[in-house]
N, C-alpha and C positions, 0 to 999 in steps of 0.2 A: 851381703848381709842387709836386709830392709832396714831403714831406718824404725820401721814400727813392724810388732810381730804381726805375719801374716800368714794365715795356713795356705799350704800349696799344696797341688797333687804333683807326683813325680809321673811323667809321660813318657820317658826313657832312659836307660843309664846303659852303663856299659864301664870295662876296661880296656885300655888300647895294650899296645904292646910292650911300654915300658912299664906297664903296671899303674897308669895313670886312671884314677876313677874321675867318671863324670857322671851328673844327671842333669837332665831338663826338667823345667818345674814350672807348672803353669799356675799361677795367681788369680785370683778374682781381678785384677787389676792388670793384666798381662802376662808374659812369659819371662822366665829368667833361666838360667842355670849356675851350675857350681861345677869346678874340677879340684880333685883334690890328688894334690901329686906325689909319689913316691919317695921325693926328696924333704916332703913336711910343709911344702908351701901349697896355698891354695888359693880360690880366687870365686868371687862370686860376681854376674849379672844380674842385676835387680831388673823389675818392669820398669822402672820408673827412668832406666838409662846408667842409673850411677852404677860402679864398679867398686868392689874392694880386692884387695891383694896382700896377702900375708905371706911374706918370704920363708915363713917355718924358722927363722932366724932372729927372731925380734923386731922386724920391721915391717911396717904396712902402709899401704898407700889407699886411701878412700877418694874417690873420682866422683865429682858430683854431677847430675844430669847436665848441669851446662859446662863442663869440664874442667872445673876447678880442682885441682889435687892437692889433700892433705895426706901430708907424711907423718908417721910415728915412729918414734924407734923405741924398744924397753930398753934397750942396750946401755 
């Protein structure tokens, strides 16, 4: 998830044999991608190099472009 709302164009998408969906995204500031897994978890990589992972069970990790991890739990 980008820290600000930014429009993007999907440049490719698919579903793998486990039923996990992915798409490649082109933003004005660069490229990124998104995975949505059949277990409810999902993952974003943003153009600035930051990432966001949600395990689908109430825990998430945001990693800044510099590599600092911020973990959150809603449990």
